[in-house]
N, C-alpha and C positions, 0 to 999 in steps of 0.2 A: 198503144203499144210503144210507140217511140217515146212517150211521156215516161212511161214506166222505166225505160232503158236509160233514159237521160238521169232521172231521179236516181236509179240504182248507181249509176256512174258518179254522180255528185257525192252520194253517201261514201262510196269506196275512196274518192280522192280525199273526203274529208278526214276518213278513218286513217288513210296513209299519211296525210299531213299531220295529224295529231299524234301519230306514232313516231314522225320523223323529229317533230318539236321535242316530243318526250325524250328521244335519244340523243337529240342535240343538247338537251339541258341537263341531262344525268352525267355526275363527275366520272372519271375515270375508274376503273375497278381498283387500282393500285393505290388510289388516294382515299379509299373507303376507310372509315374509322373502325378500330378494334373494339370488340365488345368486352367491358371490365366486369370478371367475375370476382366479387369480394370474397365469398368462401374458398375459393381455388386461392386468390392472393393470401388469405390469413393461413391456409394450410400450408402454402410453400414457405412463408416467414417462420412459421412454428418449426417445419422440419429443419430450415437452415439454422434456427437457435439451439435446437438439439444437437446438430452436428457441431457446432460451435462449442457448446458445452461439454461434449465428450472430447474435443480437443485439448479444452483447458485442463480437464481432468488428468488427462494423459500427460500434459505438460506439468502439473503439480506432482503427479506420481514420479515422474523422472527428476524432478527437482529433490523430492524426498528420499529418491534412492541415492541420488548424488551426495545429499548431506550425511546420508547413513554411511557411505563408503568414505567421506571425509572423516566422520567421527571415529569410524573404526581405524582409519590411518592413524588419527591422533593417539587413539588409546593403544596402538601398538608401537607407536614411537618410542624408541629407547632414550634414556636419560645419557647425554653426554656429559656425564659427571662421575667420576670414581673415586672413592676415598680409601679403597682396599689396601693401595701402596704405603699411604701415609699412616694406616693403622698397624700394618704388620712390620713397618719399619719402627714405630714406636715400641710395639712388643719385642721385636728383636733386640733394641737395646738393653730392654730388662731382662730378656733371656741371657743376652752376653753377661751381665752383671752376675745373674745367677750362677753361670757356668764358671766364672771366674772365681767364685768363694773360695777361700783359703781354709785350712782347717778340715773340719768334717764336710765330707762331699754330700751332696744331694743325690748322687747315684746310690742306689741301695747297695749292690755289691761292694763297692769301694767304702761305704760307710761301715759296713759291717765288720771289715778288716781293720779300718782305722779305729772303730770302738773298741775293739778286742787289744789292739796294741797300746792305746792311751787310757783305756778305763778297765782293766784287769780285774776280774771278780776275786782273783786271790793271786798271791805271789808264789809261784813254784819254788823259786829259789829266793832267800832273802836277798832284797836289793840293797846296794851300797847308799849310803847318805848322799853321794853325789849324784847317783842315777835317779833317786827319789826327787832331789832338787831340780835336776835338769828336766824329768818328766813333768814336774809340776810347773815348771816355767814354760814349757812347751805348750800345755793345756792352757795356761793364762794367756798366751800369745793367740792361741786358736779361739779363744772366747773374745777377746779384743777384736781379732779379725772378724769374727761373726757379727759384732756389734756394728762395725765400720762398714760391712757389706749391707746391713739393714739401713743404715743410714744413707748409703749409695743408692740403694733401690729407692728409698723414699725421695731423694733429691731427683731421680730420674722421672718418678712419677709426677711430682710437682711441675717438672719441666713439660712432660708429655700433656698435663692438665692444661697448660697455658695454650699449647697447640690445638688442644680439642676445643677451646672456647671458639676460636676461628673456624675450626671445622664444623663445629655444631651450628653455627650461623649460616654457612655455605649450605651445609643440609637442609635446614629448615626453609631456606630462600628457594632451594631447589625444589623442595616438596610443594611450597606454596605456588610456585611458579610453573608447576607440571601441567602439561597439556592434555594429557590422557592417563587412563588408569595404569597403564605400563610404567610410566614415568613416576607416578606417585608412588605406585608399589616399591619400584626400585629404592627411591629416595627413603621410603619407609625402612626397608630392609638394611639401608646403610645406617640410618639412625639406631635401629636395633643392634647392628654391628658394633656402632660406636659404644653403645651401653655394655654390650658383652666385653669390649675389650678393656673398658674401665673396670669391670668386676674382675677380669683376669689379671689386672695390675694389683688390685686389691689382694686377689689370692696369692700372687707372688710376694706381696709385701707381708702378708701374714706368715707365709712359709718361712721368709728370712728372718721374721721377728722372733717366731716361737723356734726356730732352730738357735738363734744366740741365745733366748733365755734357757733352752734344754740344755744346751752346751754349758752355759755358765752353772746352772744348777748341777750337772754332771762333774764339772771340774771341780766345785765346793766339796761335793760327796767323795770324790776321789781324793781330795786333799785331806779329808777327815780319814779316810782309810789308811793313806800313806802315813798320817800323825800317829796313827794308832800302831802301825808297823815299826815305826821309829821309836815309840814309845816302848813297844815289846821288846826291841833289839836292845834298847838302853838298859832295861831291867833284867832282861836275860832270863835265867831260871830261879832268881831269887836268892842265889847263894854266892853272890858277887862280895858280899861282907859277912864277915864271920866273928863271933865274940872271942874266938880264941887267938 
């Protein structure tokens, strides 16, 4: 009986000793190694990559919007160049010459009254020889003035064309250097305006030229009528001479 108790005590002591040794040899709980899960790690990396891609896409979208706004600002930028003043000044010089025209006026109301006075269709009372000569000289002077005005308009147009050469170069440079649609459109509009101005100059020149030609033809026709009237007065009724 005593033997059995002793053996049981020895076995218990051995078991306690082994447990104590195992406890002493085991590392602390905080120093234990973490378990690595490859599948969980791959999933986390994939999630982070997707989030980074979304951020990059948002950055690109913001960059595109900024570029679009910048382009819109360029297209809306106005052209800091205007040739309107130069064009209107050149046309104003020609208009001034046209308004200073002597003789028959370009004004319709004045033209009608001047025409009736200088180019009568018939003579109510027989004019004297001095009256006919004076009227013929006035018509000749008006015709010469009309030709002079035509040449003055021609000279002014030539001067304007010299200025247009520099203006044309400036407008082309502005058009080529336009940073947006609005600047290009404004430069093109000014080029069209320059072409229109040149056409208006030609129209004024044609008006002055044809006015001078028409006035000279009317002068010649009126001189023929005056010559017939003078001849008629000279011949009288045919009874100036008699055989008796």
